[in-house]
Chimera marker file (.cmm) of the C-alpha trace (Angstrom):
<marker_set name="trace">
<marker id="1" x="10.787" y="-2.392" z="-14.341" r="1" g="1" b="0" radius="0.5"/>
<marker id="2" x="9.593" y="-5.335" z="-12.204" r="1" g="1" b="0" radius="0.5"/>
<marker id="3" x="7.285" y="-4.273" z="-9.413" r="1" g="1" b="0" radius="0.5"/>
<marker id="4" x="7.562" y="-6.227" z="-6.172" r="1" g="1" b="0" radius="0.5"/>
<marker id="5" x="4.702" y="-6.908" z="-5.335" r="1" g="1" b="0" radius="0.5"/>
<marker id="6" x="1.798" y="-5.942" z="-7.419" r="1" g="1" b="0" radius="0.5"/>
<marker id="7" x="-0.537" y="-7.690" z="-4.922" r="1" g="1" b="0" radius="0.5"/>
<marker id="8" x="0.236" y="-4.885" z="-2.451" r="1" g="1" b="0" radius="0.5"/>
<marker id="9" x="-1.199" y="-2.308" z="-4.918" r="1" g="1" b="0" radius="0.5"/>
<marker id="10" x="-4.249" y="-4.460" z="-5.561" r="1" g="1" b="0" radius="0.5"/>
<marker id="11" x="-4.947" y="-5.010" z="-1.805" r="1" g="1" b="0" radius="0.5"/>
<marker id="12" x="-4.610" y="-1.298" z="-1.045" r="1" g="1" b="0" radius="0.5"/>
<marker id="13" x="-7.056" y="-0.328" z="-3.854" r="1" g="1" b="0" radius="0.5"/>
<marker id="14" x="-9.654" y="-2.616" z="-2.387" r="1" g="1" b="0" radius="0.5"/>
<marker id="15" x="-9.473" y="-1.276" z="1.179" r="1" g="1" b="0" radius="0.5"/>
<marker id="16" x="-12.495" y="0.745" z="2.333" r="1" g="1" b="0" radius="0.5"/>
<marker id="17" x="-11.934" y="4.412" z="1.683" r="1" g="1" b="0" radius="0.5"/>
<marker id="18" x="-9.081" y="3.677" z="-0.755" r="1" g="1" b="0" radius="0.5"/>
<marker id="19" x="-10.982" y="2.500" z="-3.780" r="1" g="1" b="0" radius="0.5"/>
<marker id="20" x="-10.431" y="5.892" z="-5.467" r="1" g="1" b="0" radius="0.5"/>
<marker id="21" x="-6.753" y="4.785" z="-5.704" r="1" g="1" b="0" radius="0.5"/>
<marker id="22" x="-7.404" y="1.562" z="-7.495" r="1" g="1" b="0" radius="0.5"/>
<marker id="23" x="-7.525" y="3.035" z="-11.051" r="1" g="1" b="0" radius="0.5"/>
<marker id="24" x="-4.594" y="5.433" z="-10.570" r="1" g="1" b="0" radius="0.5"/>
<marker id="25" x="-2.469" y="2.605" z="-9.124" r="1" g="1" b="0" radius="0.5"/>
<marker id="26" x="-3.337" y="0.442" z="-12.164" r="1" g="1" b="0" radius="0.5"/>
<marker id="27" x="-2.192" y="3.398" z="-14.359" r="1" g="1" b="0" radius="0.5"/>
<marker id="28" x="1.019" y="3.748" z="-12.407" r="1" g="1" b="0" radius="0.5"/>
<marker id="29" x="1.728" y="0.018" z="-12.587" r="1" g="1" b="0" radius="0.5"/>
<marker id="30" x="1.286" y="-0.058" z="-16.360" r="1" g="1" b="0" radius="0.5"/>
<marker id="31" x="3.662" y="2.908" z="-16.850" r="1" g="1" b="0" radius="0.5"/>
<marker id="32" x="6.236" y="1.689" z="-14.327" r="1" g="1" b="0" radius="0.5"/>
<marker id="33" x="6.219" y="-1.878" z="-15.543" r="1" g="1" b="0" radius="0.5"/>
<marker id="34" x="6.995" y="-0.705" z="-19.065" r="1" g="1" b="0" radius="0.5"/>
<marker id="35" x="9.749" y="1.729" z="-18.004" r="1" g="1" b="0" radius="0.5"/>
<marker id="36" x="13.465" y="0.971" z="-18.127" r="1" g="1" b="0" radius="0.5"/>
<marker id="37" x="14.693" y="3.691" z="-15.751" r="1" g="1" b="0" radius="0.5"/>
<marker id="38" x="18.460" y="3.652" z="-15.258" r="1" g="1" b="0" radius="0.5"/>
<marker id="39" x="18.660" y="6.536" z="-12.730" r="1" g="1" b="0" radius="0.5"/>
<marker id="40" x="16.578" y="8.927" z="-10.722" r="1" g="1" b="0" radius="0.5"/>
<marker id="41" x="16.670" y="11.575" z="-13.477" r="1" g="1" b="0" radius="0.5"/>
<marker id="42" x="14.901" y="9.230" z="-15.861" r="1" g="1" b="0" radius="0.5"/>
<marker id="43" x="12.127" y="8.693" z="-13.271" r="1" g="1" b="0" radius="0.5"/>
<marker id="44" x="11.715" y="12.427" z="-12.933" r="1" g="1" b="0" radius="0.5"/>
<marker id="45" x="11.661" y="12.818" z="-16.800" r="1" g="1" b="0" radius="0.5"/>
<marker id="46" x="8.843" y="10.240" z="-17.052" r="1" g="1" b="0" radius="0.5"/>
<marker id="47" x="6.889" y="11.369" z="-13.913" r="1" g="1" b="0" radius="0.5"/>
<marker id="48" x="7.776" y="14.888" z="-13.032" r="1" g="1" b="0" radius="0.5"/>
<marker id="49" x="5.687" y="14.814" z="-9.839" r="1" g="1" b="0" radius="0.5"/>
<marker id="50" x="7.799" y="11.953" z="-8.494" r="1" g="1" b="0" radius="0.5"/>
<marker id="51" x="10.033" y="12.956" z="-5.513" r="1" g="1" b="0" radius="0.5"/>
<marker id="52" x="13.457" y="11.488" z="-5.470" r="1" g="1" b="0" radius="0.5"/>
<marker id="53" x="14.340" y="10.965" z="-1.782" r="1" g="1" b="0" radius="0.5"/>
<marker id="54" x="17.801" y="9.506" z="-2.510" r="1" g="1" b="0" radius="0.5"/>
<marker id="55" x="19.455" y="7.199" z="-5.083" r="1" g="1" b="0" radius="0.5"/>
<marker id="56" x="17.340" y="4.266" z="-3.880" r="1" g="1" b="0" radius="0.5"/>
<marker id="57" x="14.032" y="5.798" z="-2.889" r="1" g="1" b="0" radius="0.5"/>
<marker id="58" x="11.300" y="7.527" z="-4.871" r="1" g="1" b="0" radius="0.5"/>
<marker id="59" x="7.876" y="8.770" z="-3.855" r="1" g="1" b="0" radius="0.5"/>
<marker id="60" x="5.080" y="8.800" z="-6.358" r="1" g="1" b="0" radius="0.5"/>
<marker id="61" x="1.855" y="10.883" z="-6.017" r="1" g="1" b="0" radius="0.5"/>
<marker id="62" x="-1.182" y="8.781" z="-6.704" r="1" g="1" b="0" radius="0.5"/>
<marker id="63" x="-4.749" y="9.992" z="-7.443" r="1" g="1" b="0" radius="0.5"/>
<marker id="64" x="-3.824" y="13.773" z="-7.517" r="1" g="1" b="0" radius="0.5"/>
<marker id="65" x="-1.608" y="13.441" z="-4.406" r="1" g="1" b="0" radius="0.5"/>
<marker id="66" x="-4.275" y="11.862" z="-2.293" r="1" g="1" b="0" radius="0.5"/>
<marker id="67" x="-2.098" y="8.824" z="-1.914" r="1" g="1" b="0" radius="0.5"/>
<marker id="68" x="1.586" y="8.400" z="-1.750" r="1" g="1" b="0" radius="0.5"/>
<marker id="69" x="3.598" y="5.346" z="-2.921" r="1" g="1" b="0" radius="0.5"/>
<marker id="70" x="7.195" y="4.873" z="-1.736" r="1" g="1" b="0" radius="0.5"/>
<marker id="71" x="9.357" y="2.475" z="-3.667" r="1" g="1" b="0" radius="0.5"/>
<marker id="72" x="12.960" y="1.246" z="-3.230" r="1" g="1" b="0" radius="0.5"/>
<marker id="73" x="14.494" y="1.224" z="-6.682" r="1" g="1" b="0" radius="0.5"/>
<marker id="74" x="17.292" y="-1.237" z="-7.928" r="1" g="1" b="0" radius="0.5"/>
<marker id="75" x="18.164" y="0.384" z="-11.261" r="1" g="1" b="0" radius="0.5"/>
<marker id="76" x="20.687" y="-2.375" z="-12.168" r="1" g="1" b="0" radius="0.5"/>
<marker id="77" x="18.085" y="-5.208" z="-11.663" r="1" g="1" b="0" radius="0.5"/>
<marker id="78" x="15.264" y="-3.110" z="-13.017" r="1" g="1" b="0" radius="0.5"/>
<marker id="79" x="13.125" y="-3.628" z="-9.939" r="1" g="1" b="0" radius="0.5"/>
<marker id="80" x="10.877" y="-1.509" z="-7.768" r="1" g="1" b="0" radius="0.5"/>
<marker id="81" x="10.079" y="-2.681" z="-4.330" r="1" g="1" b="0" radius="0.5"/>
<marker id="82" x="7.005" y="-1.252" z="-2.681" r="1" g="1" b="0" radius="0.5"/>
<marker id="83" x="7.839" y="0.027" z="0.816" r="1" g="1" b="0" radius="0.5"/>
<marker id="84" x="4.774" y="2.117" z="1.612" r="1" g="1" b="0" radius="0.5"/>
<marker id="85" x="1.501" y="3.121" z="0.196" r="1" g="1" b="0" radius="0.5"/>
<marker id="86" x="-1.002" y="5.340" z="2.135" r="1" g="1" b="0" radius="0.5"/>
<marker id="87" x="-2.927" y="8.536" z="2.256" r="1" g="1" b="0" radius="0.5"/>
<marker id="88" x="-1.008" y="11.732" z="2.175" r="1" g="1" b="0" radius="0.5"/>
<marker id="89" x="-1.745" y="12.173" z="5.912" r="1" g="1" b="0" radius="0.5"/>
<marker id="90" x="-0.361" y="8.631" z="6.671" r="1" g="1" b="0" radius="0.5"/>
<marker id="91" x="2.743" y="9.473" z="4.570" r="1" g="1" b="0" radius="0.5"/>
<marker id="92" x="3.309" y="12.480" z="6.713" r="1" g="1" b="0" radius="0.5"/>
<marker id="93" x="3.847" y="10.108" z="9.733" r="1" g="1" b="0" radius="0.5"/>
<marker id="94" x="6.623" y="8.060" z="8.161" r="1" g="1" b="0" radius="0.5"/>
<marker id="95" x="10.200" y="8.613" z="7.049" r="1" g="1" b="0" radius="0.5"/>
<marker id="96" x="10.156" y="7.780" z="3.332" r="1" g="1" b="0" radius="0.5"/>
<marker id="97" x="13.938" y="7.135" z="3.422" r="1" g="1" b="0" radius="0.5"/>
<marker id="98" x="13.791" y="4.406" z="5.968" r="1" g="1" b="0" radius="0.5"/>
<marker id="99" x="10.247" y="2.887" z="5.926" r="1" g="1" b="0" radius="0.5"/>
<marker id="100" x="10.683" y="-0.840" z="5.379" r="1" g="1" b="0" radius="0.5"/>
<marker id="101" x="7.290" y="-2.438" z="4.701" r="1" g="1" b="0" radius="0.5"/>
<marker id="102" x="3.637" y="-1.586" z="4.192" r="1" g="1" b="0" radius="0.5"/>
<marker id="103" x="0.839" y="-3.304" z="6.054" r="1" g="1" b="0" radius="0.5"/>
<link id1="1" id2="2" r="1" g="1" b="0" radius="0.2"/>
<link id1="2" id2="3" r="1" g="1" b="0" radius="0.2"/>
<link id1="3" id2="4" r="1" g="1" b="0" radius="0.2"/>
<link id1="4" id2="5" r="1" g="1" b="0" radius="0.2"/>
<link id1="5" id2="6" r="1" g="1" b="0" radius="0.2"/>
<link id1="6" id2="7" r="1" g="1" b="0" radius="0.2"/>
<link id1="7" id2="8" r="1" g="1" b="0" radius="0.2"/>
<link id1="8" id2="9" r="1" g="1" b="0" radius="0.2"/>
<link id1="9" id2="10" r="1" g="1" b="0" radius="0.2"/>
<link id1="10" id2="11" r="1" g="1" b="0" radius="0.2"/>
<link id1="11" id2="12" r="1" g="1" b="0" radius="0.2"/>
<link id1="12" id2="13" r="1" g="1" b="0" radius="0.2"/>
<link id1="13" id2="14" r="1" g="1" b="0" radius="0.2"/>
<link id1="14" id2="15" r="1" g="1" b="0" radius="0.2"/>
<link id1="15" id2="16" r="1" g="1" b="0" radius="0.2"/>
<link id1="16" id2="17" r="1" g="1" b="0" radius="0.2"/>
<link id1="17" id2="18" r="1" g="1" b="0" radius="0.2"/>
<link id1="18" id2="19" r="1" g="1" b="0" radius="0.2"/>
<link id1="19" id2="20" r="1" g="1" b="0" radius="0.2"/>
<link id1="20" id2="21" r="1" g="1" b="0" radius="0.2"/>
<link id1="21" id2="22" r="1" g="1" b="0" radius="0.2"/>
<link id1="22" id2="23" r="1" g="1" b="0" radius="0.2"/>
<link id1="23" id2="24" r="1" g="1" b="0" radius="0.2"/>
<link id1="24" id2="25" r="1" g="1" b="0" radius="0.2"/>
<link id1="25" id2="26" r="1" g="1" b="0" radius="0.2"/>
<link id1="26" id2="27" r="1" g="1" b="0" radius="0.2"/>
<link id1="27" id2="28" r="1" g="1" b="0" radius="0.2"/>
<link id1="28" id2="29" r="1" g="1" b="0" radius="0.2"/>
<link id1="29" id2="30" r="1" g="1" b="0" radius="0.2"/>
<link id1="30" id2="31" r="1" g="1" b="0" radius="0.2"/>
<link id1="31" id2="32" r="1" g="1" b="0" radius="0.2"/>
<link id1="32" id2="33" r="1" g="1" b="0" radius="0.2"/>
<link id1="33" id2="34" r="1" g="1" b="0" radius="0.2"/>
<link id1="34" id2="35" r="1" g="1" b="0" radius="0.2"/>
<link id1="35" id2="36" r="1" g="1" b="0" radius="0.2"/>
<link id1="36" id2="37" r="1" g="1" b="0" radius="0.2"/>
<link id1="37" id2="38" r="1" g="1" b="0" radius="0.2"/>
<link id1="38" id2="39" r="1" g="1" b="0" radius="0.2"/>
<link id1="39" id2="40" r="1" g="1" b="0" radius="0.2"/>
<link id1="40" id2="41" r="1" g="1" b="0" radius="0.2"/>
<link id1="41" id2="42" r="1" g="1" b="0" radius="0.2"/>
<link id1="42" id2="43" r="1" g="1" b="0" radius="0.2"/>
<link id1="43" id2="44" r="1" g="1" b="0" radius="0.2"/>
<link id1="44" id2="45" r="1" g="1" b="0" radius="0.2"/>
<link id1="45" id2="46" r="1" g="1" b="0" radius="0.2"/>
<link id1="46" id2="47" r="1" g="1" b="0" radius="0.2"/>
<link id1="47" id2="48" r="1" g="1" b="0" radius="0.2"/>
<link id1="48" id2="49" r="1" g="1" b="0" radius="0.2"/>
<link id1="49" id2="50" r="1" g="1" b="0" radius="0.2"/>
<link id1="50" id2="51" r="1" g="1" b="0" radius="0.2"/>
<link id1="51" id2="52" r="1" g="1" b="0" radius="0.2"/>
<link id1="52" id2="53" r="1" g="1" b="0" radius="0.2"/>
<link id1="53" id2="54" r="1" g="1" b="0" radius="0.2"/>
<link id1="54" id2="55" r="1" g="1" b="0" radius="0.2"/>
<link id1="55" id2="56" r="1" g="1" b="0" radius="0.2"/>
<link id1="56" id2="57" r="1" g="1" b="0" radius="0.2"/>
<link id1="57" id2="58" r="1" g="1" b="0" radius="0.2"/>
<link id1="58" id2="59" r="1" g="1" b="0" radius="0.2"/>
<link id1="59" id2="60" r="1" g="1" b="0" radius="0.2"/>
<link id1="60" id2="61" r="1" g="1" b="0" radius="0.2"/>
<link id1="61" id2="62" r="1" g="1" b="0" radius="0.2"/>
<link id1="62" id2="63" r="1" g="1" b="0" radius="0.2"/>
<link id1="63" id2="64" r="1" g="1" b="0" radius="0.2"/>
<link id1="64" id2="65" r="1" g="1" b="0" radius="0.2"/>
<link id1="65" id2="66" r="1" g="1" b="0" radius="0.2"/>
<link id1="66" id2="67" r="1" g="1" b="0" radius="0.2"/>
<link id1="67" id2="68" r="1" g="1" b="0" radius="0.2"/>
<link id1="68" id2="69" r="1" g="1" b="0" radius="0.2"/>
<link id1="69" id2="70" r="1" g="1" b="0" radius="0.2"/>
<link id1="70" id2="71" r="1" g="1" b="0" radius="0.2"/>
<link id1="71" id2="72" r="1" g="1" b="0" radius="0.2"/>
<link id1="72" id2="73" r="1" g="1" b="0" radius="0.2"/>
<link id1="73" id2="74" r="1" g="1" b="0" radius="0.2"/>
<link id1="74" id2="75" r="1" g="1" b="0" radius="0.2"/>
<link id1="75" id2="76" r="1" g="1" b="0" radius="0.2"/>
<link id1="76" id2="77" r="1" g="1" b="0" radius="0.2"/>
<link id1="77" id2="78" r="1" g="1" b="0" radius="0.2"/>
<link id1="78" id2="79" r="1" g="1" b="0" radius="0.2"/>
<link id1="79" id2="80" r="1" g="1" b="0" radius="0.2"/>
<link id1="80" id2="81" r="1" g="1" b="0" radius="0.2"/>
<link id1="81" id2="82" r="1" g="1" b="0" radius="0.2"/>
<link id1="82" id2="83" r="1" g="1" b="0" radius="0.2"/>
<link id1="83" id2="84" r="1" g="1" b="0" radius="0.2"/>
<link id1="84" id2="85" r="1" g="1" b="0" radius="0.2"/>
<link id1="85" id2="86" r="1" g="1" b="0" radius="0.2"/>
<link id1="86" id2="87" r="1" g="1" b="0" radius="0.2"/>
<link id1="87" id2="88" r="1" g="1" b="0" radius="0.2"/>
<link id1="88" id2="89" r="1" g="1" b="0" radius="0.2"/>
<link id1="89" id2="90" r="1" g="1" b="0" radius="0.2"/>
<link id1="90" id2="91" r="1" g="1" b="0" radius="0.2"/>
<link id1="91" id2="92" r="1" g="1" b="0" radius="0.2"/>
<link id1="92" id2="93" r="1" g="1" b="0" radius="0.2"/>
<link id1="93" id2="94" r="1" g="1" b="0" radius="0.2"/>
<link id1="94" id2="95" r="1" g="1" b="0" radius="0.2"/>
<link id1="95" id2="96" r="1" g="1" b="0" radius="0.2"/>
<link id1="96" id2="97" r="1" g="1" b="0" radius="0.2"/>
<link id1="97" id2="98" r="1" g="1" b="0" radius="0.2"/>
<link id1="98" id2="99" r="1" g="1" b="0" radius="0.2"/>
<link id1="99" id2="100" r="1" g="1" b="0" radius="0.2"/>
<link id1="100" id2="101" r="1" g="1" b="0" radius="0.2"/>
<link id1="101" id2="102" r="1" g="1" b="0" radius="0.2"/>
<link id1="102" id2="103" r="1" g="1" b="0" radius="0.2"/>
</marker_set>
């Protein structure tokens, strides 16, 4: 899978109070970039703690569920688009099915 954009993950991992996510995000990136997921079931088979929101959205638990990563998935193009990354508390304030961009 291609991850759009890795720089988002790197920036997040450098933010004050978020550095504990840097290594787990790097691990997630390595795993996801090597994956060839064709459907949500394959995502769940690889990462059982992933939450499939709908056919196009998946939420990944990062660093023991301290952080949440929301991606839009284009299975046909083999691409993951980062829509949100934040702490669990920040995630609770968004709608994972509709969130459009992370800042």
